C-alpha positions, 0 to 999 in steps of 0.5 A: 252677106252678099256675094257676087257670082259669075257663071263660068264653067257651067255656061261653057259646058252647056254651050259646048253640048256637054250636058248629056240628054238635054238641050241647052235650054233645059240646063240653067234658067227658066222665067216669064216676061211681061210685054210691057211690064208697065201697061196702061188701062185697056192695053194688052199684055203678052206673057212669054215663057223663056228658057236658056242660060242666064236671061238669054235663050229660047221662047216657048210656045203655048203647049198645054202638055208642057205646064200644069198651071198658067194663070194670073192674079189681079184685084179680082182674084185668080184667072186662067191665062188666055192663050192660043195653042202653039202661040208665041207669046204663050199667053196674053191678057187685057188689063182693065184697071189700075193695080198689080197683076201677077202671072204664074206658070208651073211646068210639067216634070221633065227628066234629064240625065246629067254628067257627074262633073257638070252636076257638081258645077250646077250644084255649086253655082246654084248654092246647093252645096248640101247636095255636093256634101251628101254625094261625097259622104255617100261615095256617089260624087262621081256617079252620073245623075238622073234628075226630075225637075219642074219650074215655078215662075212668075212675072209682075205687071204694074197697070197704070201706076197702080202701086198701092195694090198688094197683089204682088204678094199673091201666092200660087201654091207652087211646090217651090215659090218665091214671093216678094214681100215688098212691092218691087214697083215702089223700089228704086235702084239701090233699094233692097227687095225682101222675098220669101221662099216656100218649099212645099208650103214651108219656109226654106232656110239656107237657100241661095236666092240670086238676082240677075238683070236682063241687061247684064245677066252673066253677073249674079249676086245673091244671099241665103234665106234666113230661118224663116225662108226670107231674104233681102237682096239689093237691086243696084241699077234699073232694068228688068230683074229676075230673082231666082232660087233652086231646091234639090232633094233626093228622089224617093223613086228608085229610077231617079236620083234627085228632084229639083225645083226652080222658082223665079220672079221678074219685074221692071225696076225704073230709074 
């Protein structure tokens, strides 16, 4: 079943600075973008790193201490992403042959302290009701939270109409990883995209997988993954799409309450 969700309470609280100890950009979304998404042969592609609300926010420079992986797959294998220290966009590559290229970025862990009410709003809007129930049953629903989080994001590039490549399904081995099971560049508006969500290498069932479009990012729709960690999500119109998911688990550390993991993948859907 597909449900529409409009991000309201969480965005308002973040924009008014209610998130204690974190910037606006730390609060809600993280993604890569390709510039362009559909290059020709021997064209440079810039890969920018974004954080913010919905698909609006800050662009991050290339700071190696901020990530544990920045790489890409093409038909010849996996390669480190070129990029200059402090540069924006953070990475770039030259595409030399038709096909698909997938760039990936895994952030270093960051710690944030979150007000209890805001944490509940965040859990609800990311489909993490299981954590809400856990906090209610343990009597900690009113307690502020200390959380460690990491981001695991990809962007998919189509080079010179080379849609026959299966590189779109490349796996980076990230802790939380969203992988398309269909080539998004073979889809048209109204089609469904199949994705697989793995957590620590295993299918993650019951997770909320959301789709949002850069041209109207305040509206999201999504589905829950099945027992095999798979979901089919409809893409109603053309544009730059982001598919995303979040997982949160109790932390084994006494100094941290929860560990959260964010995954996303972006691509361009043509008319």
